[in-house]
C-alpha positions in Angstrom: -15.6 31.3 13.3 -12.5 31.7 11.1 -9.0 30.1 11.8 -6.0 31.5 10.8 -3.2 29.5 9.0 -1.3 29.0 12.0 -4.1 27.5 13.9 -5.1 25.0 10.9 -1.0 23.9 10.6 -1.1 23.3 14.3 -4.3 21.1 14.2 -3.2 19.1 11.2 0.5 18.8 12.4 -1.2 17.1 15.7 -3.6 15.0 13.6 -0.5 13.8 11.6 1.7 13.1 14.0 1.4 9.2 14.3 0.7 8.5 10.7 3.4 10.4 9.1 7.2 11.0 9.5 6.8 14.6 8.2 3.6 15.9 9.7 4.3 19.5 9.5 5.7 19.0 6.2 2.7 17.5 4.8 0.3 19.8 6.5 2.1 23.0 5.0 1.9 21.1 1.3 -1.7 20.2 1.7 -2.6 23.9 3.0 -0.5 25.3 0.3 -2.3 23.4 -2.5 -5.6 24.5 -1.3 -4.7 28.1 -1.1 -2.9 27.8 -4.4 -0.1 29.4 -2.9 4.0 28.7 -2.6 4.6 27.1 0.5 7.1 29.8 1.7 4.0 32.1 1.7 2.2 30.2 4.4 5.1 31.2 6.9 4.7 35.0 5.9 1.0 34.8 6.6 0.5 32.8 9.5 -2.4 35.0 10.4 -4.2 34.7 7.5 -7.6 33.5 7.8 -8.6 31.0 4.8 -12.2 31.0 4.2 -14.7 28.4 5.6 -14.7 26.0 2.5 -10.7 26.2 2.1 -10.6 25.2 5.9 -13.0 22.3 4.9 -11.0 21.2 2.0 -7.8 21.4 4.0 -9.4 19.4 6.7 -10.6 16.7 4.2 -7.0 16.2 2.5 -5.8 16.1 6.1 -8.0 13.2 7.0 -6.9 11.4 3.7 -3.3 11.7 4.5 -4.1 10.1 8.0 -4.9 7.1 6.3 -1.3 7.3 4.5 -2.5 8.3 1.4 0.8 9.4 -0.4 0.8 13.8 -0.4 1.8 13.4 -4.0 -1.5 11.9 -5.0 -3.5 14.3 -2.8 -2.0 17.4 -4.5 -1.5 16.0 -7.9 2.3 16.4 -8.4 5.9 15.6 -7.2 9.0 17.0 -7.5 11.8 14.8 -9.2 15.5 15.7 -10.3 14.6 19.5 -10.2 11.4 19.2 -12.2 7.5 18.7 -11.4 5.8 15.8 -12.2 1.7 14.9 -12.7 0.9 12.0 -10.7 -2.0 9.8 -10.3 -3.2 6.8 -8.9 -2.1 5.1 -12.2 1.7 6.0 -11.5 4.3 5.3 -9.0 5.1 8.1 -7.1 8.7 9.4 -8.2 10.9 9.1 -5.4 14.3 10.7 -4.5 16.3 7.7 -4.6 15.3 7.1 -8.2 17.5 10.1 -9.1 20.6 8.3 -9.0 19.4 6.2 -12.1 19.2 9.4 -13.8 22.6 10.7 -12.7 24.2 7.3 -13.6 22.3 7.5 -17.2 23.7 11.1 -17.7 27.2 9.7 -17.1 26.7 7.2 -19.6 25.4 9.6 -22.2 28.4 11.8 -21.5 31.0 8.6 -22.2 29.1 7.6 -25.5 29.2 11.6 -26.3 27.4 11.4 -29.4 24.9 13.4 -31.1 21.6 11.5 -31.7 21.8 9.6 -28.9 19.0 7.1 -28.2 17.6 6.2 -25.0 14.7 3.8 -23.4 12.9 4.2 -20.2 11.1 0.8 -19.8 8.2 1.1 -17.8 8.1 5.0 -17.5 5.4 5.8 -15.4 4.7 9.6 -15.1 7.6 9.6 -17.5 9.6 11.3 -14.9 13.2 9.4 -15.7 12.6 9.8 -19.4 11.7 13.7 -19.3 14.7 14.4 -16.8 17.0 13.0 -19.2 15.5 14.7 -22.3 15.9 17.9 -20.3 19.6 17.4 -19.5 20.5 15.8 -23.1 19.2 18.3 -25.4 20.1 16.5 -28.5 18.8 12.9 -27.3 16.0 10.6 -28.5 14.2 8.9 -25.5 11.6 6.2 -25.8 9.2 5.7 -22.7 7.5 2.5 -22.7 4.4 1.5 -20.4 2.1 -1.5 -20.3 -0.5 1.0 -18.7 -2.3 2.8 -21.0 -3.4 5.0 -18.1 0.0 5.6 -16.9 1.0 6.9 -20.6 -1.7 9.5 -20.4 0.1 11.1 -17.3 3.1 10.8 -18.9 1.8 12.5 -22.2 0.8 15.4 -19.6 4.2 15.7 -18.2 5.9 15.3 -21.8 3.4 18.2 -23.2 4.2 20.5 -19.9 8.1 20.6 -20.9 7.7 20.8 -24.5 9.2 17.3 -25.4 6.8 15.7 -27.6 9.5 15.8 -30.3 12.1 13.9 -28.0 10.4 11.9 -25.8 8.3 8.9 -27.8 5.8 7.4 -25.8 5.1 3.9 -26.7 2.2 1.4 -25.2 3.3 -2.0 -24.8 5.2 -4.7 -22.8 8.8 -4.0 -21.7 11.1 -3.7 -24.6 8.3 -4.9 -27.4 7.2 -1.3 -28.6 10.7 -0.3 -29.4 11.2 0.4 -33.2 14.9 -0.4 -33.0 18.3 -0.3 -31.2 19.1 2.0 -28.8 22.3 3.3 -26.8 21.1 3.2 -23.3 18.2 1.1 -21.7 17.3 2.3 -18.2 14.4 1.1 -16.2 13.1 1.4 -12.5 10.7 -1.8 -12.9 8.6 -3.6 -10.7 10.9 -5.2 -8.1 9.1 -5.6 -4.5 7.8 -9.0 -3.3 3.9 -7.7 -2.6 3.5 -9.9 0.6 6.6 -7.5 2.0 5.3 -4.0 0.8 4.3 -1.5 3.5 0.6 -1.6 3.9 0.6 2.3 3.0 2.2 1.9 -0.2 0.4 -1.4 -1.2 -3.3 0.3 -0.3 -2.5 3.3 -2.3 0.1 2.9 -5.1 -0.5 0.7 -8.4 0.3 -2.9 -7.6 1.3 -3.4 -11.5 4.0 -1.0 -11.1 4.9 -2.8 -7.7 4.8 -6.6 -8.0 8.3 -8.2 -9.0 7.1 -11.7 -8.5 8.0 -14.5 -5.9 11.6 -13.1 -5.6 11.2 -9.8 -6.9 13.2 -10.2 -9.9 10.7 -11.4 -12.6 10.6 -8.5 -14.5 14.3 -8.4 -14.6 14.6 -11.8 -16.2 12.0 -11.0 -18.9 13.8 -7.6 -19.8 17.1 -9.4 -20.1 15.9 -12.2 -22.0 15.1 -9.9 -24.7 17.3 -7.0 -24.3 20.2 -7.9 -27.0 17.8 -7.4 -29.6 17.3 -3.9 -29.0 20.8 -2.7 -27.3 23.7 -1.2 -29.3 27.0 -3.2 -29.0 28.8 -0.3 -27.2 25.4 0.3 -25.1 24.6 0.2 -21.4 21.8 -0.9 -19.2 20.7 0.7 -16.0 18.3 -1.0 -13.6 17.2 0.3 -10.3 16.6 -2.3 -7.8 15.7 -2.8 -4.2 17.9 -2.4 -1.5 18.8 -6.3 -1.2 18.9 -7.1 -4.8 22.2 -5.8 -5.6 24.0 -9.5 -6.0 20.9 -11.0 -7.4 20.7 -8.4 -10.3 24.5 -8.2 -10.7 24.5 -12.1 -11.3 21.8 -12.0 -13.7 23.6 -9.6 -15.7 26.9 -11.4 -15.8 25.0 -14.5 -16.9 23.3 -13.0 -19.7 26.4 -10.9 -20.7 29.5 -12.6 -19.3 31.5 -10.1 -21.4 30.1 -6.8 -19.8 31.6 -4.9 -17.1 28.9 -4.8 -14.1 28.8 -2.5 -11.0 26.2 -1.9 -8.2 25.8 1.8 -6.9 24.5 2.8 -3.5 22.1 5.9 -3.0 22.8 8.3 -0.5 21.4 6.0 2.3 24.2 3.6 1.5 21.4 1.1 0.2 22.1 -0.8 -3.3 19.9 0.7 -5.8 21.4 0.5 -9.3 23.0 -1.8 -11.4 24.8 -0.7 -14.3 26.1 -3.0 -17.0 28.3 -1.6 -20.2 28.6 -3.6 -23.2 32.1 -4.4 -24.4 31.5 -6.9 -27.3 28.5 -7.4 -29.6 25.7 -8.7 -27.9 25.0 -11.2 -30.5 
């Protein structure tokens, strides 16, 4: 017995009502993925009858989504800053609040306004931040480091997709250590969560290596700031994504490390502290 798109979406929406805050959207994204259609086409062809094989594949994805597995892992990609990125279980899913980090980094690049600008994205994951910056800064060179070789394989796919192999250099290693020299801007969305406080669905599905910020969520910030003076130009800037409760903590860490820097905390669209920015005004040495 064949079932229409409308029937499948109604059933999946009901099934996902409890585990998801966006059940209809989830259902549409999953079915569009199975059919290989743009999501908008589902609305135009609600009476279309998928094959039994397509309906079964859709049901399997809905069942996985009901366990709160992220939709991005189920379909293999996620939109970020107007671009689309491959994702895997070896990477965090790019989140919309991280777009503020990109916006502020672009503003710093405009402030420096020099050809041949160099940027380092520390803990790049999918490469989303590095690629978004390179996409909008056509003369910039962006280094993207990650300790996870598996994450860098995903990032390489994304770099190649946008033809940025010459300007986004992927480097395997811990934090700043792989960088070949000084850069003008350092950006990072490092692990900053306290695992015991992470939402169960996130902890169950996303990589702990990219989540675990230590007992107070600030372990990686301390390690990063201990070494940054050896890699940042005197005129440069540091921009760090933070958890909503970490604004004062990370700002104080930056002020302790660089008393001469101008430090500011920036809120996301929800009004939560999201990025700490430090602009160096004297030589860090």
